[in-house]
TIROMAR-851538 format. One record per residue (C-alpha): x, y, z. Coordinates in steps of 0.2 Angstrom, whole numbers, plus 5000, padded with zeros to 4 digits. Example, Ala and Ser with C-alpha at 12.3 -4.5 7.8 and 13.67 -1.06 7.14 Angstrom:
<pts>
[pt [5062 4978 5039]]
[pt [5068 4995 5036]]
</pts>
This chain:
<pts>
[pt [5275 4636 4309]]
[pt [5290 4628 4318]]
[pt [5289 4643 4332]]
[pt [5269 4640 4333]]
[pt [5272 4619 4336]]
[pt [5285 4624 4349]]
[pt [5272 4637 4358]]
[pt [5258 4623 4356]]
[pt [5270 4610 4364]]
[pt [5274 4622 4378]]
[pt [5257 4626 4381]]
[pt [5250 4607 4381]]
[pt [5266 4603 4393]]
[pt [5273 4591 4380]]
[pt [5290 4598 4383]]
[pt [5295 4594 4403]]
[pt [5278 4585 4406]]
[pt [5273 4603 4417]]
[pt [5257 4612 4413]]
[pt [5261 4629 4405]]
[pt [5253 4643 4411]]
[pt [5246 4656 4398]]
[pt [5234 4672 4402]]
[pt [5225 4673 4387]]
[pt [5211 4683 4393]]
[pt [5224 4697 4400]]
[pt [5234 4695 4385]]
[pt [5219 4699 4375]]
[pt [5214 4713 4385]]
[pt [5230 4723 4383]]
[pt [5229 4722 4364]]
[pt [5211 4727 4364]]
[pt [5215 4743 4373]]
[pt [5230 4746 4362]]
[pt [5221 4744 4346]]
[pt [5208 4754 4353]]
[pt [5220 4768 4358]]
[pt [5229 4767 4340]]
[pt [5214 4768 4331]]
[pt [5208 4784 4341]]
[pt [5225 4793 4337]]
[pt [5224 4790 4320]]
[pt [5206 4795 4319]]
[pt [5209 4811 4327]]
[pt [5227 4813 4316]]
[pt [5217 4811 4300]]
[pt [5205 4823 4306]]
[pt [5218 4835 4310]]
[pt [5228 4833 4293]]
[pt [5210 4835 4285]]
[pt [5208 4852 4295]]
[pt [5224 4860 4290]]
[pt [5223 4855 4272]]
[pt [5205 4862 4271]]
[pt [5212 4879 4281]]
[pt [5227 4881 4270]]
[pt [5218 4878 4254]]
[pt [5200 4882 4254]]
[pt [5203 4895 4267]]
[pt [5216 4903 4259]]
[pt [5205 4905 4241]]
[pt [5193 4916 4253]]
[pt [5208 4926 4258]]
[pt [5212 4928 4240]]
[pt [5195 4933 4235]]
[pt [5194 4945 4251]]
[pt [5212 4954 4244]]
[pt [5205 4955 4226]]
[pt [5190 4963 4232]]
[pt [5199 4978 4243]]
[pt [5211 4980 4228]]
[pt [5192 4983 4217]]
[pt [5187 4995 4228]]
[pt [5205 5003 4228]]
[pt [5203 5004 4209]]
[pt [5185 5010 4212]]
[pt [5191 5024 4222]]
[pt [5204 5030 4208]]
[pt [5192 5028 4194]]
[pt [5182 5041 4206]]
[pt [5196 5051 4208]]
[pt [5201 5050 4190]]
[pt [5183 5056 4185]]
[pt [5186 5072 4194]]
[pt [5204 5076 4186]]
[pt [5196 5072 4169]]
[pt [5181 5086 4174]]
[pt [5195 5097 4179]]
[pt [5206 5093 4164]]
[pt [5190 5096 4153]]
[pt [5187 5114 4160]]
[pt [5203 5118 4158]]
[pt [5202 5113 4140]]
[pt [5187 5124 4138]]
[pt [5195 5139 4145]]
[pt [5214 5137 4139]]
[pt [5208 5134 4121]]
[pt [5196 5150 4121]]
[pt [5198 5165 4110]]
[pt [5195 5175 4126]]
[pt [5208 5168 4136]]
[pt [5219 5169 4121]]
[pt [5215 5188 4120]]
[pt [5217 5192 4138]]
[pt [5236 5182 4138]]
[pt [5241 5197 4126]]
[pt [5232 5211 4132]]
[pt [5225 5208 4150]]
[pt [5209 5217 4148]]
[pt [5199 5217 4164]]
[pt [5182 5214 4155]]
[pt [5189 5196 4152]]
[pt [5192 5195 4173]]
[pt [5175 5203 4177]]
[pt [5166 5194 4165]]
[pt [5172 5175 4167]]
[pt [5181 5173 4184]]
[pt [5170 5181 4196]]
[pt [5169 5171 4214]]
[pt [5153 5161 4206]]
[pt [5163 5154 4193]]
[pt [5175 5147 4206]]
[pt [5160 5140 4217]]
[pt [5152 5132 4202]]
[pt [5167 5124 4195]]
[pt [5174 5119 4213]]
[pt [5190 5129 4208]]
[pt [5202 5134 4222]]
[pt [5215 5142 4210]]
[pt [5217 5151 4194]]
[pt [5233 5154 4186]]
[pt [5237 5162 4169]]
[pt [5257 5162 4163]]
[pt [5263 5169 4148]]
[pt [5276 5162 4137]]
[pt [5290 5167 4145]]
[pt [5285 5158 4161]]
[pt [5279 5174 4171]]
[pt [5261 5174 4181]]
[pt [5250 5188 4171]]
[pt [5235 5183 4182]]
[pt [5231 5172 4198]]
[pt [5217 5169 4209]]
[pt [5215 5159 4225]]
[pt [5196 5154 4230]]
[pt [5190 5146 4248]]
[pt [5176 5134 4243]]
[pt [5171 5133 4260]]
[pt [5169 5152 4265]]
[pt [5164 5157 4245]]
[pt [5178 5170 4247]]
[pt [5194 5175 4237]]
[pt [5209 5169 4244]]
[pt [5228 5171 4241]]
[pt [5238 5158 4231]]
[pt [5251 5147 4239]]
[pt [5268 5153 4237]]
[pt [5273 5136 4235]]
[pt [5260 5131 4222]]
[pt [5269 5146 4213]]
[pt [5285 5138 4216]]
[pt [5280 5123 4204]]
[pt [5277 5134 4190]]
[pt [5293 5142 4187]]
[pt [5301 5142 4171]]
[pt [5306 5124 4164]]
[pt [5292 5116 4176]]
[pt [5281 5102 4166]]
[pt [5266 5114 4172]]
[pt [5272 5128 4157]]
[pt [5282 5116 4148]]
[pt [5271 5114 4131]]
[pt [5278 5111 4113]]
[pt [5260 5107 4105]]
[pt [5244 5116 4105]]
[pt [5235 5098 4111]]
[pt [5248 5095 4125]]
[pt [5240 5093 4143]]
[pt [5246 5088 4161]]
[pt [5235 5086 4173]]
[pt [5239 5076 4191]]
[pt [5244 5080 4208]]
[pt [5257 5092 4216]]
[pt [5260 5093 4236]]
[pt [5262 5108 4246]]
[pt [5262 5111 4265]]
[pt [5244 5116 4265]]
[pt [5240 5097 4258]]
[pt [5238 5091 4240]]
[pt [5231 5099 4226]]
[pt [5225 5092 4209]]
[pt [5230 5104 4194]]
[pt [5228 5104 4176]]
[pt [5238 5113 4164]]
[pt [5235 5118 4145]]
[pt [5244 5129 4133]]
[pt [5233 5144 4130]]
[pt [5228 5144 4111]]
[pt [5214 5149 4099]]
[pt [5196 5141 4101]]
[pt [5201 5130 4086]]
[pt [5215 5123 4095]]
[pt [5229 5133 4084]]
[pt [5244 5142 4090]]
[pt [5254 5149 4093]]
[pt [5256 5145 4111]]
[pt [5254 5159 4122]]
[pt [5256 5154 4139]]
[pt [5248 5140 4150]]
[pt [5231 5141 4160]]
[pt [5232 5131 4176]]
[pt [5217 5127 4188]]
[pt [5217 5119 4203]]
[pt [5207 5110 4216]]
[pt [5212 5105 4233]]
[pt [5213 5086 4238]]
[pt [5207 5088 4256]]
[pt [5196 5078 4267]]
[pt [5179 5085 4259]]
[pt [5184 5081 4243]]
[pt [5189 5063 4250]]
[pt [5172 5062 4260]]
[pt [5162 5067 4243]]
[pt [5172 5052 4235]]
[pt [5167 5041 4251]]
[pt [5150 5045 4248]]
[pt [5149 5044 4230]]
[pt [5158 5027 4230]]
[pt [5149 5020 4247]]
[pt [5168 5016 4254]]
[pt [5174 5021 4269]]
[pt [5190 5032 4264]]
[pt [5204 5040 4273]]
[pt [5217 5051 4266]]
[pt [5234 5049 4272]]
[pt [5252 5058 4270]]
[pt [5264 5045 4261]]
[pt [5275 5034 4271]]
[pt [5287 5022 4265]]
[pt [5276 5004 4264]]
[pt [5283 4988 4272]]
[pt [5294 4977 4263]]
[pt [5285 4962 4256]]
[pt [5267 4970 4252]]
[pt [5263 4963 4236]]
[pt [5260 4980 4226]]
[pt [5248 4981 4209]]
[pt [5253 4996 4198]]
[pt [5240 5004 4189]]
[pt [5247 5016 4174]]
[pt [5235 5032 4173]]
[pt [5233 5045 4159]]
[pt [5229 5058 4172]]
[pt [5239 5051 4187]]
[pt [5256 5048 4184]]
[pt [5256 5031 4194]]
[pt [5246 5022 4207]]
[pt [5252 5008 4218]]
[pt [5239 4997 4226]]
[pt [5242 4985 4240]]
[pt [5233 4977 4254]]
[pt [5234 4974 4273]]
[pt [5227 4961 4284]]
[pt [5221 4970 4301]]
[pt [5215 4956 4313]]
[pt [5201 4945 4309]]
[pt [5188 4958 4306]]
[pt [5196 4970 4295]]
[pt [5206 4973 4278]]
[pt [5213 4989 4272]]
[pt [5218 4994 4254]]
[pt [5230 5006 4251]]
[pt [5232 5017 4235]]
[pt [5248 5028 4235]]
[pt [5246 5041 4223]]
[pt [5261 5048 4213]]
[pt [5261 5068 4208]]
[pt [5266 5075 4191]]
[pt [5284 5073 4195]]
[pt [5280 5053 4197]]
[pt [5286 5054 4216]]
[pt [5274 5047 4230]]
[pt [5263 5060 4235]]
[pt [5249 5053 4246]]
[pt [5240 5038 4251]]
[pt [5220 5034 4249]]
[pt [5216 5019 4263]]
[pt [5200 5010 4261]]
[pt [5191 5000 4275]]
[pt [5182 4984 4274]]
[pt [5175 4970 4284]]
[pt [5182 4954 4279]]
[pt [5163 4947 4276]]
[pt [5170 4935 4262]]
[pt [5183 4928 4273]]
[pt [5172 4927 4287]]
[pt [5159 4918 4274]]
[pt [5173 4906 4270]]
[pt [5178 4903 4287]]
[pt [5160 4898 4293]]
[pt [5158 4888 4278]]
[pt [5175 4879 4282]]
[pt [5168 4875 4300]]
[pt [5153 4868 4293]]
[pt [5162 4857 4281]]
[pt [5173 4851 4296]]
[pt [5157 4849 4305]]
[pt [5151 4837 4293]]
[pt [5168 4828 4292]]
[pt [5168 4825 4311]]
[pt [5151 4817 4310]]
[pt [5156 4806 4295]]
[pt [5172 4803 4306]]
[pt [5163 4798 4321]]
[pt [5150 4787 4311]]
[pt [5166 4779 4302]]
[pt [5175 4777 4320]]
[pt [5159 4768 4326]]
[pt [5158 4757 4310]]
[pt [5176 4753 4310]]
[pt [5175 4748 4329]]
[pt [5161 4736 4325]]
[pt [5170 4728 4309]]
[pt [5186 4726 4320]]
[pt [5176 4717 4334]]
[pt [5168 4706 4322]]
[pt [5183 4703 4310]]
[pt [5199 4706 4320]]
[pt [5196 4704 4339]]
[pt [5181 4689 4339]]
[pt [5194 4680 4327]]
[pt [5207 4683 4340]]
[pt [5197 4677 4354]]
[pt [5193 4661 4344]]
[pt [5212 4658 4343]]
[pt [5214 4661 4360]]
[pt [5199 4649 4365]]
[pt [5206 4636 4351]]
[pt [5223 4635 4359]]
[pt [5215 4633 4377]]
[pt [5206 4620 4368]]
[pt [5220 4610 4363]]
[pt [5229 4613 4379]]
[pt [5215 4605 4388]]
[pt [5213 4591 4376]]
[pt [5229 4587 4373]]
[pt [5225 4582 4355]]
[pt [5237 4587 4342]]
[pt [5227 4581 4330]]
[pt [5216 4596 4331]]
[pt [5217 4609 4319]]
[pt [5214 4628 4320]]
[pt [5205 4636 4307]]
[pt [5211 4654 4309]]
[pt [5227 4662 4311]]
[pt [5238 4659 4325]]
[pt [5241 4673 4340]]
[pt [5259 4672 4336]]
[pt [5258 4674 4318]]
[pt [5248 4689 4319]]
[pt [5259 4697 4334]]
[pt [5275 4694 4322]]
[pt [5266 4703 4308]]
[pt [5261 4717 4320]]
[pt [5280 4719 4327]]
[pt [5289 4720 4310]]
[pt [5277 4732 4302]]
[pt [5280 4744 4318]]
[pt [5298 4740 4319]]
[pt [5299 4746 4301]]
[pt [5289 4763 4305]]
[pt [5299 4765 4321]]
[pt [5315 4763 4309]]
[pt [5307 4777 4296]]
[pt [5301 4787 4311]]
[pt [5319 4788 4320]]
[pt [5329 4792 4302]]
[pt [5316 4807 4299]]
[pt [5317 4813 4317]]
[pt [5336 4813 4315]]
[pt [5336 4822 4299]]
[pt [5323 4835 4306]]
[pt [5333 4838 4321]]
[pt [5351 4841 4314]]
[pt [5343 4852 4301]]
[pt [5334 4863 4317]]
[pt [5349 4861 4329]]
[pt [5368 4867 4332]]
[pt [5379 4853 4329]]
[pt [5390 4856 4343]]
[pt [5378 4861 4358]]
[pt [5362 4851 4352]]
[pt [5352 4869 4354]]
[pt [5340 4876 4341]]
[pt [5350 4886 4326]]
[pt [5345 4904 4324]]
[pt [5330 4899 4310]]
[pt [5325 4888 4321]]
[pt [5324 4898 4335]]
[pt [5315 4912 4326]]
[pt [5302 4900 4320]]
[pt [5299 4894 4338]]
[pt [5299 4911 4345]]
[pt [5287 4920 4332]]
[pt [5275 4905 4336]]
[pt [5277 4910 4355]]
[pt [5273 4927 4352]]
[pt [5260 4926 4341]]
[pt [5249 4915 4354]]
[pt [5256 4928 4368]]
[pt [5242 4938 4378]]
[pt [5243 4956 4377]]
[pt [5247 4957 4396]]
[pt [5261 4945 4394]]
[pt [5279 4949 4396]]
[pt [5291 4939 4388]]
[pt [5312 4941 4388]]
[pt [5325 4941 4377]]
[pt [5344 4937 4383]]
[pt [5358 4940 4373]]
[pt [5373 4931 4380]]
[pt [5391 4933 4377]]
[pt [5406 4923 4384]]
[pt [5419 4936 4390]]
[pt [5436 4931 4382]]
[pt [5432 4916 4375]]
[pt [5443 4919 4360]]
[pt [5458 4918 4371]]
[pt [5452 4899 4377]]
[pt [5453 4895 4359]]
[pt [5469 4904 4356]]
[pt [5477 4897 4371]]
[pt [5471 4877 4373]]
[pt [5463 4875 4355]]
[pt [5447 4874 4349]]
[pt [5445 4855 4354]]
[pt [5444 4862 4372]]
[pt [5434 4878 4366]]
[pt [5421 4866 4359]]
[pt [5421 4854 4376]]
[pt [5419 4872 4386]]
[pt [5404 4876 4376]]
[pt [5394 4860 4378]]
[pt [5398 4862 4396]]
[pt [5392 4879 4396]]
[pt [5377 4874 4387]]
[pt [5373 4860 4399]]
[pt [5374 4874 4414]]
[pt [5363 4885 4404]]
[pt [5349 4873 4404]]
[pt [5351 4867 4421]]
[pt [5348 4886 4426]]
[pt [5335 4893 4415]]
[pt [5315 4891 4417]]
[pt [5310 4875 4409]]
[pt [5299 4883 4396]]
[pt [5313 4896 4389]]
[pt [5320 4892 4371]]
[pt [5341 4892 4370]]
[pt [5351 4895 4354]]
[pt [5367 4897 4350]]
[pt [5369 4910 4337]]
[pt [5389 4912 4334]]
[pt [5404 4905 4341]]
[pt [5402 4912 4359]]
[pt [5384 4920 4358]]
[pt [5368 4913 4363]]
[pt [5350 4921 4365]]
[pt [5337 4914 4376]]
[pt [5319 4918 4377]]
[pt [5309 4916 4392]]
[pt [5290 4917 4390]]
[pt [5278 4925 4402]]
[pt [5289 4932 4416]]
[pt [5280 4939 4431]]
[pt [5292 4955 4433]]
[pt [5306 4962 4429]]
[pt [5316 4955 4446]]
[pt [5311 4936 4438]]
[pt [5323 4940 4423]]
[pt [5334 4948 4434]]
[pt [5334 4933 4447]]
[pt [5337 4923 4431]]
[pt [5352 4932 4424]]
[pt [5361 4933 4443]]
[pt [5358 4915 4444]]
[pt [5365 4911 4427]]
[pt [5381 4922 4430]]
[pt [5384 4915 4446]]
[pt [5383 4895 4440]]
[pt [5392 4899 4423]]
[pt [5406 4905 4432]]
[pt [5409 4891 4443]]
[pt [5427 4882 4437]]
[pt [5425 4869 4423]]
[pt [5437 4855 4421]]
[pt [5441 4852 4405]]
[pt [5455 4839 4398]]
[pt [5463 4841 4415]]
[pt [5462 4860 4413]]
[pt [5453 4870 4427]]
[pt [5444 4885 4417]]
[pt [5432 4899 4422]]
[pt [5421 4908 4411]]
[pt [5411 4922 4414]]
[pt [5396 4930 4405]]
[pt [5388 4948 4396]]
[pt [5371 4946 4397]]
[pt [5359 4960 4389]]
[pt [5340 4959 4392]]
[pt [5326 4966 4382]]
[pt [5306 4964 4386]]
[pt [5293 4961 4373]]
[pt [5281 4970 4369]]
[pt [5289 4985 4378]]
[pt [5306 4985 4370]]
[pt [5299 4981 4353]]
[pt [5289 4967 4345]]
[pt [5300 4961 4331]]
[pt [5311 4948 4336]]
[pt [5326 4954 4327]]
[pt [5322 4972 4335]]
[pt [5321 4963 4352]]
[pt [5338 4954 4348]]
[pt [5347 4969 4343]]
[pt [5341 4979 4358]]
[pt [5348 4965 4370]]
[pt [5365 4964 4361]]
[pt [5365 4984 4364]]
[pt [5363 4980 4383]]
[pt [5376 4967 4381]]
[pt [5389 4978 4373]]
[pt [5384 4991 4388]]
[pt [5389 4978 4401]]
[pt [5406 4974 4391]]
[pt [5410 4992 4389]]
[pt [5410 4993 4409]]
[pt [5418 4978 4414]]
[pt [5408 4962 4408]]
[pt [5401 4948 4422]]
[pt [5385 4956 4423]]
[pt [5369 4959 4415]]
[pt [5358 4976 4410]]
[pt [5341 4978 4405]]
[pt [5338 4986 4387]]
[pt [5335 5005 4390]]
[pt [5330 5017 4377]]
[pt [5343 5029 4382]]
[pt [5356 5016 4378]]
[pt [5350 5022 4359]]
[pt [5347 5041 4362]]
[pt [5363 5044 4374]]
[pt [5374 5046 4360]]
[pt [5372 5064 4350]]
[pt [5378 5072 4334]]
[pt [5388 5083 4344]]
[pt [5398 5067 4351]]
[pt [5399 5060 4334]]
[pt [5406 5076 4324]]
[pt [5419 5077 4340]]
[pt [5424 5059 4336]]
[pt [5427 5061 4320]]
[pt [5438 5079 4324]]
[pt [5447 5071 4339]]
[pt [5451 5054 4328]]
[pt [5440 5043 4340]]
[pt [5435 5034 4325]]
[pt [5446 5021 4316]]
[pt [5445 5009 4302]]
[pt [5447 4989 4304]]
[pt [5450 4978 4289]]
[pt [5445 4960 4286]]
[pt [5452 4952 4272]]
[pt [5445 4944 4257]]
[pt [5455 4927 4253]]
[pt [5458 4917 4238]]
[pt [5448 4900 4247]]
[pt [5460 4888 4237]]
[pt [5477 4895 4241]]
[pt [5474 4908 4254]]
[pt [5478 4924 4244]]
[pt [5473 4940 4251]]
[pt [5465 4947 4237]]
[pt [5458 4962 4244]]
[pt [5449 4968 4260]]
[pt [5434 4976 4267]]
[pt [5435 4993 4278]]
[pt [5423 4992 4295]]
[pt [5420 5008 4305]]
[pt [5423 5008 4324]]
[pt [5422 5021 4337]]
[pt [5434 5019 4352]]
[pt [5427 5033 4363]]
[pt [5439 5038 4377]]
[pt [5428 5035 4391]]
[pt [5414 5022 4384]]
[pt [5426 5011 4375]]
[pt [5423 5003 4360]]
[pt [5403 5008 4354]]
[pt [5393 4994 4343]]
[pt [5390 5002 4324]]
[pt [5374 4996 4328]]
[pt [5372 5010 4340]]
[pt [5380 5025 4331]]
[pt [5377 5021 4313]]
[pt [5358 5024 4315]]
[pt [5360 5040 4325]]
[pt [5373 5046 4313]]
[pt [5360 5042 4298]]
[pt [5346 5050 4308]]
[pt [5356 5067 4310]]
[pt [5363 5068 4295]]
[pt [5381 5065 4302]]
[pt [5383 5050 4290]]
[pt [5388 5060 4276]]
[pt [5403 5067 4284]]
[pt [5409 5051 4290]]
[pt [5405 5042 4276]]
[pt [5417 5053 4266]]
[pt [5430 5052 4279]]
[pt [5428 5032 4280]]
[pt [5430 5032 4259]]
[pt [5445 5043 4260]]
[pt [5454 5036 4273]]
[pt [5451 5018 4266]]
[pt [5458 5023 4248]]
[pt [5473 5030 4256]]
[pt [5477 5017 4266]]
[pt [5475 5006 4252]]
[pt [5487 5016 4240]]
[pt [5499 5015 4253]]
[pt [5498 4995 4255]]
[pt [5498 4993 4239]]
[pt [5514 5002 4237]]
[pt [5522 4995 4250]]
[pt [5518 4976 4245]]
[pt [5518 4979 4228]]
[pt [5500 4971 4227]]
[pt [5485 4974 4219]]
[pt [5472 4974 4234]]
[pt [5455 4980 4232]]
[pt [5447 4989 4246]]
[pt [5428 4989 4249]]
[pt [5419 5002 4257]]
[pt [5401 5001 4264]]
[pt [5390 5015 4258]]
[pt [5375 5019 4267]]
[pt [5357 5022 4259]]
[pt [5358 5042 4263]]
[pt [5374 5044 4258]]
[pt [5371 5035 4241]]
[pt [5356 5047 4239]]
[pt [5365 5064 4240]]
[pt [5366 5072 4222]]
[pt [5384 5076 4224]]
[pt [5388 5057 4227]]
[pt [5398 5054 4213]]
[pt [5408 5071 4215]]
[pt [5411 5065 4232]]
[pt [5419 5048 4226]]
[pt [5429 5058 4213]]
[pt [5436 5069 4226]]
[pt [5440 5056 4237]]
[pt [5450 5046 4224]]
[pt [5459 5062 4219]]
[pt [5465 5066 4236]]
[pt [5471 5049 4240]]
[pt [5477 5046 4222]]
[pt [5471 5028 4223]]
[pt [5467 5019 4206]]
[pt [5449 5019 4205]]
[pt [5451 5001 4200]]
[pt [5456 4995 4218]]
[pt [5440 5004 4225]]
[pt [5424 4993 4228]]
[pt [5407 5001 4233]]
[pt [5397 4990 4245]]
[pt [5378 4995 4242]]
[pt [5362 4987 4249]]
[pt [5348 4979 4239]]
[pt [5337 4992 4247]]
[pt [5346 5005 4237]]
[pt [5346 4995 4223]]
[pt [5327 4994 4221]]
[pt [5323 5011 4226]]
[pt [5322 5026 4213]]
[pt [5329 5013 4199]]
[pt [5332 5025 4186]]
[pt [5342 5036 4197]]
[pt [5352 5021 4205]]
[pt [5357 5015 4187]]
[pt [5364 5031 4180]]
[pt [5375 5034 4197]]
[pt [5380 5016 4195]]
[pt [5385 5020 4177]]
[pt [5394 5035 4181]]
[pt [5405 5024 4195]]
[pt [5408 5011 4179]]
[pt [5415 5026 4170]]
[pt [5426 5031 4183]]
[pt [5433 5013 4184]]
[pt [5425 5008 4203]]
[pt [5417 4991 4205]]
[pt [5399 4990 4213]]
[pt [5395 4974 4226]]
[pt [5376 4969 4233]]
[pt [5382 4968 4250]]
[pt [5370 4954 4263]]
[pt [5361 4948 4245]]
[pt [5347 4937 4247]]
[pt [5340 4943 4264]]
[pt [5331 4959 4258]]
[pt [5321 4962 4241]]
[pt [5332 4950 4229]]
[pt [5326 4950 4211]]
[pt [5334 4944 4197]]
[pt [5326 4958 4186]]
[pt [5335 4971 4195]]
[pt [5350 4962 4192]]
[pt [5350 4960 4175]]
[pt [5346 4980 4174]]
[pt [5359 4984 4186]]
[pt [5378 4986 4183]]
[pt [5385 4977 4197]]
[pt [5401 4968 4198]]
[pt [5398 4956 4214]]
[pt [5385 4949 4225]]
[pt [5390 4944 4243]]
[pt [5381 4929 4250]]
[pt [5374 4933 4268]]
[pt [5382 4925 4283]]
[pt [5363 4917 4285]]
[pt [5365 4907 4270]]
[pt [5383 4902 4276]]
[pt [5380 4896 4292]]
[pt [5369 4880 4289]]
[pt [5376 4877 4270]]
[pt [5383 4860 4275]]
[pt [5365 4854 4278]]
[pt [5357 4864 4266]]
[pt [5366 4873 4251]]
[pt [5350 4876 4241]]
[pt [5349 4895 4242]]
[pt [5369 4897 4242]]
[pt [5368 4886 4224]]
[pt [5355 4898 4218]]
[pt [5365 4915 4221]]
[pt [5381 4907 4215]]
[pt [5372 4899 4199]]
[pt [5362 4915 4195]]
[pt [5378 4925 4197]]
[pt [5388 4914 4185]]
[pt [5375 4916 4171]]
[pt [5375 4934 4174]]
[pt [5393 4935 4174]]
[pt [5394 4942 4191]]
[pt [5408 4938 4204]]
[pt [5403 4930 4221]]
[pt [5411 4931 4238]]
[pt [5404 4922 4254]]
[pt [5406 4931 4270]]
[pt [5403 4925 4286]]
[pt [5414 4908 4285]]
[pt [5419 4900 4301]]
[pt [5421 4884 4298]]
[pt [5431 4873 4287]]
[pt [5416 4862 4280]]
[pt [5408 4878 4274]]
[pt [5422 4884 4265]]
[pt [5424 4867 4257]]
[pt [5406 4867 4252]]
[pt [5407 4884 4244]]
[pt [5423 4878 4234]]
[pt [5412 4863 4229]]
[pt [5398 4875 4223]]
[pt [5411 4887 4213]]
[pt [5413 4902 4226]]
[pt [5431 4904 4228]]
[pt [5430 4921 4235]]
[pt [5429 4919 4254]]
[pt [5427 4931 4270]]
[pt [5426 4927 4288]]
[pt [5433 4921 4303]]
[pt [5438 4906 4297]]
[pt [5454 4915 4289]]
[pt [5454 4931 4301]]
[pt [5443 4943 4312]]
[pt [5443 4963 4308]]
[pt [5459 4970 4312]]
[pt [5465 4986 4315]]
[pt [5475 4994 4301]]
[pt [5493 4991 4310]]
[pt [5489 4973 4313]]
[pt [5482 4972 4295]]
[pt [5498 4980 4289]]
[pt [5508 4967 4299]]
[pt [5497 4954 4291]]
[pt [5503 4959 4275]]
[pt [5520 4961 4277]]
[pt [5522 4942 4283]]
[pt [5515 4938 4268]]
[pt [5500 4939 4257]]
[pt [5493 4923 4260]]
[pt [5481 4916 4277]]
[pt [5481 4899 4282]]
[pt [5465 4892 4290]]
[pt [5462 4897 4309]]
</pts>
């Protein structure tokens, strides 16, 4: 209370015998306003929190119900289709297990056809085809029928191709065998049922097979739609997007059915059912469309609920304000009045019956100080997790988050720009003046970028010398052009760093949303391609992305590049992170065009895959890498393992294993020195076929690695099944590993538990290396030790010594 006594003495003028002035009314009014503002903000914040919790918990339940309902409807459609198949199966069994059919299969008597296979029979039973096959697999009778015209037609040749000897449609071993399902032809999809031809007592011997079919066309789908009272559409099967949650239905009549749902805006939700044919291949997709009635009902219920909460909040606010006036502000006024009375009366025996204003303020100040400290600490941690440490720009993940939020709220007519910026010849700055100068230069460049970009733009540093910029709602291409020119012009003005004058230029590629794509990764990739075009034609400029940048290359150019040795392999070493010893290398394809210069793999690899050239190129890469590795191992008496990337198309070829054997034989490389890198997408498609191929590679002695692990379809279940040797931790998990190592630690622990090796790629800093070693990952690949090098330079690296130092 000592400070309170001092205050009273000052007020009453006891110290210097001077009358002190104290503006109580003014001070009280300020405090009243502050509390009113704070209380209003807290009330609004609480209402906002309640809204968010309600939206995320309450409304998500209705969304789940909507999803379940559309899945239920999809199941209903499949059930109706199964009834048709069941009817087809029953009819097939009646005819196949009939003495008359049995007799006809032996003597082909015309009476059987005349009496039983009239057009009326086909029309009544809704048949489009009737085929009898003898036990040798030869067709002894076939008839097609057009249900629309009610006339006899021909049997599609493609259907007959499904009835070749050894086909599941004619391969029966027991009289009770049957196969019913769907097959695909160029004319459409057809439901078929095949049953062995036997006697009426279901006894053999089997004389052949009877196949009847009915086209699964839009007419049948319309009938199913009317039957189920659902809006159904039949579509050709297309690969579904990753990330959809699939429910698999096992059916006795359909080999397999995948069901998933897709949300379409605020009003509709689609349910998809992918039906597999008798060969267990996806054949077609049935789509059911429904309005989101459940979700909308839940949404309106949430609004009514929030309306009630708002009304309660208003009542609460009024009541609380009344309470504060009565129990806080009025006593505070009494405190002020009491101090005034003491000041006027100068009577020190008078006592205040309430707390002093100073005590009240101290509590408030200390409490607020505590909150300030906590908030600042939290903001600092959050800022560090979202921003690049050197430039203080948003890192890649936070940039993606901000841009996606912007795009989600972008109007249809708004154009947004992506700038992909690369600093020309930045490596030479680091090599000539050291990383400290390079870091200071990056900070100076960042500052100039901020000064020359629109205020609402979002910037990020995604690599050592690469930046991406998002500029929302640009008015025209001319605006983006002006920004690019302004940036290039101002960036190349001289910099004074540590007494050195440096001049830097930029290469900028620009893409536009939604013109050049609606996915952020695609937009960045397109801008990257445009930037490479600038690099190839001299740097220090900008260029807009054009579709021709992807299409300007041709299959003929790729074939010519292979024939005229324009393609070459670069090698990036894999290093023991503790000793620096080179343990192997990854081969990376490069195209050095005589006119265009280096063409980005992002540009020509998709074309190679689209045109099929990837097969010849892939075999060349494999053979070349094997030959080079054998020579280097002999030259240095080493046991280096070369990693070769395998495309999905290349891996899917029937003769893939033979191609690997051929490359090993021609290069004379021991298989244990070859590692094939496949992606997660290969690993999860056609699981049985993939496993068989991987087992054959194991038997050869070749090792297999999963590349970019964790960025696609990561699943512990397939890791347990697939015979793989190595997981490669993707660069995206290495970039911020010092701040957040959760995912990297999980991958390393999981691999160790499964007995699988781990290598981290994209390691660029020493602190990343130290963190990886701490987590138990000692195999490293990245710019910290070496960039990808042409064969001659990699050879020089091996000759100097099989050990690398940190750059």
